[in-house]
C-alpha positions as CSV (number, residue, x, y, z in Angstrom):
1,M,-24.3,-9.1,-1.3
2,Y,-20.7,-9.0,-2.6
3,T,-20.1,-9.3,-6.4
4,F,-16.9,-10.7,-7.7
5,P,-15.4,-8.0,-9.9
6,S,-14.6,-9.2,-13.4
7,Q,-11.2,-7.4,-13.3
8,L,-10.2,-9.3,-10.2
9,K,-11.5,-12.6,-11.6
10,I,-9.4,-12.0,-14.8
11,T,-6.4,-11.2,-12.6
12,A,-6.8,-14.4,-10.7
13,L,-7.2,-16.6,-13.8
14,T,-4.2,-14.9,-15.4
15,L,-2.1,-15.7,-12.3
16,I,-3.3,-19.3,-12.5
17,L,-2.4,-19.6,-16.1
18,V,1.0,-18.0,-15.9
19,G,1.8,-20.0,-12.7
20,F,0.8,-23.2,-14.4
21,L,3.1,-22.5,-17.3
22,G,5.9,-21.9,-14.8
23,I,5.2,-25.2,-13.1
24,V,5.2,-27.1,-16.4
25,Y,8.5,-25.5,-17.3
26,G,9.9,-26.6,-14.0
27,F,9.0,-30.3,-14.6
28,L,10.1,-30.2,-18.2
29,S,13.5,-28.7,-17.4
30,A,14.2,-31.2,-14.6
31,P,16.9,-33.8,-15.5
32,T,16.0,-37.4,-16.2
33,T,19.4,-39.0,-15.9
34,V,22.4,-38.7,-13.6
35,A,24.5,-37.4,-16.5
36,E,22.0,-34.6,-17.1
37,A,22.0,-33.7,-13.4
38,Q,25.8,-33.6,-13.3
39,A,25.9,-31.5,-16.4
40,M,23.5,-29.0,-15.0
41,V,25.5,-28.6,-11.8
42,A,28.8,-28.4,-13.7
43,E,27.4,-25.6,-15.9
44,A,26.2,-23.7,-12.8
45,H,29.6,-23.9,-11.2
46,H,31.6,-23.3,-14.4
47,G,32.1,-19.6,-13.5
48,E,33.2,-20.5,-10.0
49,T,36.0,-22.8,-11.4
50,H,37.4,-20.0,-13.5
51,A,37.3,-17.6,-10.7
52,A,39.2,-20.0,-8.4
53,A,41.8,-20.6,-11.0
54,E,42.5,-16.9,-11.4
55,E,43.3,-16.6,-7.7
56,H,46.5,-18.6,-8.2
57,P,48.3,-17.3,-11.3
58,A,51.7,-18.2,-10.1
59,T,51.2,-22.0,-10.3
60,T,53.1,-23.8,-13.0
61,A,51.6,-25.7,-16.0
62,S,52.7,-29.0,-14.4
63,D,51.0,-28.1,-11.2
64,H,47.9,-27.3,-13.1
65,A,48.0,-30.6,-14.9
66,M,48.6,-32.6,-11.7
67,A,45.9,-30.8,-9.9
68,A,43.5,-31.1,-12.8
69,D,44.2,-34.9,-13.0
70,T,43.8,-35.4,-9.2
71,E,40.6,-33.3,-9.3
72,H,39.3,-35.2,-12.2
73,H,39.6,-38.5,-10.5
74,A,38.2,-37.2,-7.2
75,D,35.3,-35.6,-9.1
76,E,34.7,-38.9,-11.0
77,H,34.6,-40.8,-7.7
78,A,32.3,-38.3,-6.1
79,A,30.0,-38.3,-9.1
80,D,29.6,-42.1,-9.0
81,E,28.9,-41.9,-5.3
82,H,26.5,-39.0,-5.2
83,G,25.1,-38.9,-8.7
84,E,21.9,-40.6,-7.9
85,H,21.4,-38.3,-4.8
86,L,22.0,-35.2,-7.0
87,L,19.5,-36.4,-9.6
88,H,16.9,-36.9,-6.9
89,Q,17.6,-33.4,-5.5
90,L,17.2,-31.7,-8.9
91,Q,14.1,-33.8,-9.7
92,N,12.6,-32.7,-6.4
93,K,12.9,-29.0,-7.2
94,P,9.6,-28.6,-9.2
95,W,7.8,-30.9,-6.7
96,A,9.2,-29.0,-3.8
97,A,8.3,-25.7,-5.4
98,V,4.7,-26.8,-5.8
99,Y,4.6,-28.3,-2.3
100,V,5.9,-25.2,-0.6
101,A,3.3,-23.0,-2.4
102,A,0.4,-25.5,-1.9
103,F,1.2,-25.8,1.8
104,F,1.6,-22.0,2.3
105,F,-1.8,-21.1,1.0
106,M,-3.5,-24.0,2.7
107,M,-1.8,-22.8,5.9
108,I,-3.3,-19.3,5.5
109,A,-6.8,-20.8,5.3
110,L,-6.1,-23.1,8.3
111,G,-4.7,-20.2,10.4
112,A,-7.8,-18.1,9.6
113,L,-10.0,-21.0,10.6
114,A,-8.2,-21.3,14.0
115,F,-8.6,-17.6,14.6
116,Y,-12.3,-17.8,13.7
117,A,-12.8,-20.7,16.0
118,I,-11.1,-18.8,18.9
119,Q,-13.4,-15.8,18.3
120,R,-16.4,-18.1,18.4
121,A,-15.3,-20.1,21.5
122,A,-14.4,-16.9,23.3
123,Q,-17.7,-15.2,22.3
124,A,-15.6,-12.2,21.3
125,G,-17.7,-9.0,21.0
126,W,-15.3,-7.0,18.7
127,S,-15.0,-9.5,15.7
128,P,-18.5,-10.5,14.4
129,V,-18.4,-7.8,11.7
130,L,-15.4,-9.7,10.3
131,F,-16.9,-13.2,10.5
132,R,-17.9,-13.4,6.8
133,V,-14.4,-12.3,5.8
134,M,-13.0,-15.1,7.9
135,E,-15.5,-17.6,6.5
136,G,-14.6,-16.5,2.9
137,I,-10.9,-17.1,3.5
138,T,-11.5,-20.5,5.1
139,G,-13.5,-21.4,1.9
140,Y,-10.0,-22.2,0.4
141,L,-9.4,-24.9,3.1
142,L,-11.1,-27.7,1.3
143,P,-9.4,-27.3,-2.1
144,G,-6.2,-26.4,-0.4
145,T,-6.1,-29.5,1.8
146,L,-7.1,-31.8,-1.0
147,I,-4.3,-30.5,-3.2
148,V,-1.8,-31.1,-0.4
149,F,-3.2,-34.6,0.1
150,V,-2.8,-35.4,-3.6
151,L,0.8,-34.3,-3.4
152,L,1.4,-36.5,-0.3
153,A,-0.3,-39.4,-2.1
154,L,1.9,-39.0,-5.2
155,S,4.9,-39.0,-2.9
156,G,3.6,-42.3,-1.4
157,M,3.4,-43.6,-5.0
158,H,7.2,-42.8,-5.4
159,L,6.6,-40.2,-8.1
160,N,9.1,-38.0,-6.3
161,H,11.7,-38.2,-3.5
162,L,10.4,-35.4,-1.1
163,F,10.0,-37.9,1.8
164,I,13.1,-40.1,1.9
165,W,11.6,-42.4,4.5
166,M,9.1,-43.5,1.7
167,D,12.1,-45.0,-0.2
168,P,12.6,-48.7,0.8
169,E,16.2,-48.6,-0.4
170,V,17.0,-45.6,1.9
171,V,15.2,-47.3,4.9
172,A,17.1,-50.5,4.3
173,H,20.4,-48.7,5.0
174,D,19.2,-46.3,7.7
175,K,18.8,-47.6,11.2
176,L,17.4,-44.4,12.5
177,I,14.5,-44.4,10.0
178,Q,14.0,-48.1,10.6
179,G,13.3,-47.3,14.2
180,K,10.5,-44.9,13.1
181,T,8.7,-47.1,10.6
182,G,5.9,-47.8,13.1
183,F,4.9,-44.2,12.7
184,L,6.5,-43.2,9.4
185,N,4.9,-45.6,6.9
186,V,2.8,-44.6,3.9
187,P,-0.6,-46.2,4.8
188,F,-0.6,-44.7,8.4
189,F,0.8,-41.4,7.1
190,L,-2.0,-41.0,4.6
191,A,-4.7,-42.2,7.1
192,R,-3.6,-39.5,9.5
193,A,-3.8,-36.9,6.8
194,V,-7.4,-38.0,6.0
195,I,-8.3,-37.6,9.7
196,Y,-6.8,-34.1,9.9
197,I,-8.4,-32.9,6.6
198,L,-11.8,-34.4,7.5
199,G,-11.8,-32.9,11.0
200,W,-10.8,-29.4,9.9
201,N,-13.3,-29.3,6.9
202,T,-16.1,-30.8,8.9
203,Y,-15.8,-28.1,11.5
204,R,-15.6,-25.4,8.8
205,Y,-18.7,-26.8,7.1
206,F,-20.9,-26.9,10.2
207,S,-19.7,-23.6,11.6
208,R,-20.4,-21.9,8.3
209,R,-23.8,-23.6,8.2
210,F,-24.7,-22.5,11.7
211,S,-23.5,-18.9,11.0
212,L,-25.7,-18.6,8.0
213,A,-28.7,-20.1,9.7
214,Q,-28.3,-17.6,12.6
215,D,-29.0,-14.8,10.1
216,S,-32.7,-15.8,9.8
217,A,-33.2,-17.4,13.2
218,T,-35.5,-16.1,15.9
219,D,-33.4,-17.4,18.7
220,I,-29.6,-17.9,19.3
221,S,-29.6,-21.7,19.2
222,N,-27.3,-21.7,16.1
223,H,-24.9,-19.3,17.9
224,K,-24.8,-21.7,20.9
225,K,-24.1,-24.6,18.6
226,N,-21.3,-22.7,17.0
227,F,-19.8,-21.9,20.4
228,R,-19.9,-25.6,21.4
229,I,-18.4,-27.0,18.2
230,S,-15.7,-24.3,18.1
231,A,-14.6,-25.1,21.7
232,G,-14.4,-28.8,20.8
233,F,-12.7,-28.1,17.5
234,L,-9.9,-26.1,19.1
235,V,-8.9,-29.2,21.2
236,F,-8.9,-31.3,18.0
237,F,-7.0,-28.6,16.1
238,I,-4.1,-28.1,18.5
239,V,-3.4,-31.8,18.5
240,T,-3.8,-32.4,14.8
241,E,-2.0,-29.2,13.8
242,S,1.1,-30.4,15.7
243,M,0.9,-33.9,14.2
244,M,0.4,-32.4,10.8
245,S,3.5,-30.3,11.1
246,W,5.5,-33.4,12.1
247,D,4.1,-35.4,9.2
248,W,3.9,-32.9,6.4
249,I,7.1,-30.9,7.1
250,M,9.4,-32.3,9.8
251,S,9.3,-35.9,8.3
252,I,10.9,-34.5,5.1
253,D,14.1,-34.7,7.2
254,P,13.4,-37.7,9.5
255,H,16.8,-37.6,11.1
256,W,15.9,-34.3,12.9
257,F,13.2,-33.4,15.4
258,S,12.1,-30.5,17.6
259,T,9.5,-30.5,20.3
260,L,8.7,-26.9,19.5
261,F,8.1,-27.5,15.9
262,G,4.3,-27.8,16.1
263,W,4.0,-24.5,17.9
264,Y,6.5,-22.9,15.5
265,V,4.4,-23.9,12.5
266,F,1.2,-22.8,14.3
267,A,2.6,-19.3,14.9
268,S,3.5,-19.0,11.2
269,M,0.0,-20.1,10.0
270,F,-1.8,-18.1,12.7
271,V,-0.1,-14.7,11.8
272,S,-0.5,-15.5,8.1
273,G,-4.2,-16.1,8.5
274,I,-4.8,-13.0,10.6
275,T,-2.8,-10.9,8.2
276,T,-4.9,-12.1,5.3
277,I,-8.1,-11.3,7.2
278,A,-6.8,-7.7,7.6
279,L,-5.8,-7.4,3.9
280,V,-9.1,-8.8,2.6
281,A,-11.1,-6.6,5.0
282,I,-9.2,-3.5,3.9
283,Y,-9.8,-4.4,0.2
284,L,-13.5,-5.0,0.7
285,K,-13.9,-1.7,2.6
286,S,-12.1,0.2,-0.1
287,K,-14.7,-1.1,-2.5
288,G,-17.6,0.1,-0.4
289,Y,-18.4,-3.0,1.5
290,L,-18.1,-3.7,5.3
291,E,-19.4,-0.3,6.3
292,K,-19.5,-1.3,9.9
293,V,-15.8,-2.2,10.0
294,N,-13.9,0.8,11.5
295,D,-10.3,1.6,12.2
296,S,-10.6,0.1,15.7
297,H,-11.2,-3.3,14.1
298,I,-8.2,-2.9,11.8
299,H,-6.2,-1.7,14.8
300,D,-7.1,-4.9,16.7
301,L,-6.1,-7.1,13.7
302,G,-2.8,-5.1,13.6
303,K,-2.3,-5.8,17.3
304,F,-2.6,-9.5,16.5
305,M,-0.3,-9.3,13.6
306,F,2.3,-7.5,15.8
307,G,1.8,-9.8,18.8
308,I,1.9,-13.1,16.9
309,S,5.0,-11.9,15.0
310,I,6.7,-11.5,18.3
311,F,5.5,-14.9,19.4
312,W,6.8,-16.5,16.2
313,T,10.2,-14.9,16.9
314,Y,10.2,-16.2,20.4
315,L,9.6,-19.7,19.2
316,W,12.2,-19.3,16.4
317,F,14.9,-18.2,18.8
318,S,13.9,-20.8,21.5
319,Q,14.2,-23.6,18.9
320,F,17.5,-22.3,17.6
321,M,19.0,-21.6,21.1
322,L,18.0,-25.0,22.6
323,I,19.4,-26.9,19.7
324,W,22.5,-24.8,19.2
325,Y,23.8,-24.8,22.7
326,S,23.2,-28.5,23.2
327,N,25.2,-29.2,20.0
328,I,23.8,-32.7,19.4
329,P,25.0,-33.6,15.9
330,E,21.7,-35.0,14.6
331,E,19.9,-31.9,15.8
332,V,22.3,-29.0,15.1
333,T,22.7,-30.1,11.5
334,Y,19.3,-28.6,10.8
335,F,20.6,-25.1,11.5
336,I,24.1,-25.6,10.1
337,T,22.5,-26.6,6.7
338,R,20.3,-23.5,6.7
339,I,22.9,-21.0,7.8
340,E,25.5,-22.3,5.4
341,D,23.4,-23.0,2.3
342,Y,20.3,-20.8,2.9
343,N,22.0,-17.9,4.6
344,L,20.0,-15.1,2.8
345,P,16.5,-16.6,3.1
346,F,17.2,-17.9,6.6
347,F,18.2,-14.6,8.1
348,G,16.1,-12.6,5.6
349,M,12.9,-14.0,6.9
350,L,13.9,-13.0,10.4
351,V,14.0,-9.4,9.1
352,M,10.7,-9.8,7.3
353,N,8.8,-11.6,10.0
354,F,10.2,-9.8,13.1
355,I,12.2,-6.6,12.6
356,F,9.9,-5.1,9.9
357,P,6.6,-5.8,11.8
358,L,8.2,-4.6,15.0
359,L,9.2,-1.3,13.6
360,I,6.0,-0.7,11.6
361,L,3.3,-2.0,14.0
362,M,4.7,-1.0,17.4
363,N,3.2,2.4,17.1
364,S,-0.5,2.3,18.0
365,A,-1.5,5.1,15.6
366,Y,0.1,3.2,12.6
367,K,-2.1,0.2,13.3
368,R,-5.1,2.4,12.4
369,L,-3.7,3.4,9.0
370,N,-4.5,1.0,6.2
371,L,-1.3,1.9,4.3
372,F,0.9,0.6,7.2
373,I,-1.2,-2.5,7.7
374,I,-1.0,-3.3,4.0
375,M,2.8,-2.7,3.9
376,A,3.4,-4.8,7.0
377,G,0.9,-7.5,5.8
378,I,2.6,-8.0,2.4
379,V,6.0,-8.3,4.0
380,I,4.7,-10.7,6.7
381,L,3.1,-13.0,4.1
382,L,6.1,-13.1,1.9
383,G,8.3,-13.6,4.9
384,H,6.3,-16.6,6.0
385,Y,6.4,-18.0,2.5
386,I,10.2,-17.8,2.8
387,D,9.7,-19.5,6.3
388,V,7.9,-22.5,4.7
389,F,10.5,-22.5,1.9
390,N,13.2,-22.7,4.6
391,M,11.5,-25.5,6.4
392,I,11.0,-27.7,3.3
393,M,13.7,-27.0,0.7
394,P,17.0,-27.8,2.5
395,S,15.8,-31.4,3.2
396,A,14.2,-31.8,-0.3
397,V,16.8,-30.3,-2.6
398,G,19.9,-29.7,-0.4
399,D,22.1,-26.8,-1.7
400,Q,20.6,-27.0,-5.2
401,W,18.0,-24.3,-4.4
402,F,17.1,-21.2,-6.3
403,I,13.9,-19.1,-6.4
404,G,13.4,-19.3,-10.2
405,I,10.6,-20.0,-12.7
406,P,9.2,-23.1,-11.0
407,E,9.1,-21.5,-7.5
408,I,7.6,-18.2,-8.8
409,G,5.2,-20.1,-11.0
410,A,4.0,-22.3,-8.2
411,F,3.5,-19.2,-6.0
412,L,1.5,-17.3,-8.7
413,F,-0.6,-20.4,-9.5
414,F,-1.7,-20.9,-5.9
415,F,-2.0,-17.2,-5.3
416,G,-4.4,-16.9,-8.2
417,L,-6.4,-20.0,-7.1
418,F,-6.6,-18.6,-3.6
419,I,-8.0,-15.3,-4.8
420,Y,-10.5,-17.0,-7.1
421,V,-11.8,-19.4,-4.4
422,V,-11.9,-16.8,-1.6
423,F,-13.6,-14.0,-3.4
424,N,-16.0,-16.4,-5.1
425,E,-16.9,-17.7,-1.6
426,L,-17.6,-14.2,-0.4
427,T,-20.3,-13.9,-3.1
428,K,-22.3,-16.7,-1.6
429,A,-23.6,-14.9,1.6
430,P,-24.2,-11.4,2.9
431,L,-21.0,-9.9,4.2
432,E,-22.8,-9.0,7.5
433,A,-23.6,-11.7,10.0
434,K,-26.6,-9.8,11.1
435,G,-28.1,-12.6,13.2
436,D,-25.1,-12.8,15.6
437,P,-26.1,-11.7,19.1
438,Y,-22.8,-9.8,19.5
439,M,-23.2,-7.8,16.2
440,G,-24.4,-4.7,18.0
441,E,-21.4,-4.7,20.3
442,S,-19.1,-5.3,17.3
443,E,-20.6,-2.3,15.4
444,R,-20.0,0.0,18.4
445,F,-16.5,-1.3,19.1
446,T,-13.9,1.4,19.7
447,Y,-10.4,1.1,21.1
């Protein structure tokens, strides 16, 4: 049986505490009035104004006065017009920071659950030695999905402005959103979320239950039950995962849509889940557990990390290319916003999620070395956090983004919570699924 080390537990709790303080700071520092919001932006751009003035030293004093007067009136008019929108963007920052981190870690658990279900449905012979690691990671799914649901419900109660289609005043002046109100309305939105969360967690509960029961069973009836429910779950999952990505991410910008988006989010969560399985397995093995996990198992996880990273890139480029060359204004604005206002994270994640894994994991021998899997895994996970950041932030906060205390705090909070829940779950059952009929094949697996 695995024992949760006190040092790791203290680390997790420290991350939770530090992260919580960062989140609180984010909410306390958010502006409460239009004037405060405008003052914060003016202060941020104060240095830029001076730099721009120094570029034209030859202008006369009268030119400066006239320009300043004109600029003052223009700025005053713009402030009246966009002040409320700016206030909402800045108030959204701590909410969006929490939402990005909450969704990201929930996504890891859901991706691991999908991978686990595929192994069960395919009756794979190589992976049973890793089943308890996968089950431990999916233990975060219930708290993770409930936290996301609470954030969605709070949005529906108008405590933030993440989803603009929830604002009656916006809908009243937006014909495009009005045409989507049959689908995008708060009661139906939350009802769908309940269906997704219940379905995913119900499968996880029964699959875990059958897995543990198989350890002491004299036949393979529980294994067969797991096979059947896993096959059924995958049908449910692929539909609800796509709808979830439309609801929980794409509807933050209801003026835009992509028919590839469900697959794109799936690829991100799938590679994140697999990467986490590899990192947790390597950690446990370094502590003397998982004796039957060998470098061939790690090699296979590395192959999945490599292959799904390529798949993610294919979907990223396909979505970009199809929208870019069609040049339909309501679609192409999605990428224009990200390229202009989020240039570094937008292209940076491409390096982290594609180029780095490609260079590190292409070599077969490197996929057998824990150091290379750990290096690639950390970069992949951070890259897909940036991916989620890129999907949510531009529509939620516009160009008022910054990875500061609220964003780092939210990441640390959910990282600590994830560690605590997952490793606590690992203590609840033996790390070897000894009753699985394919365990012998898994022990002898070599590549």
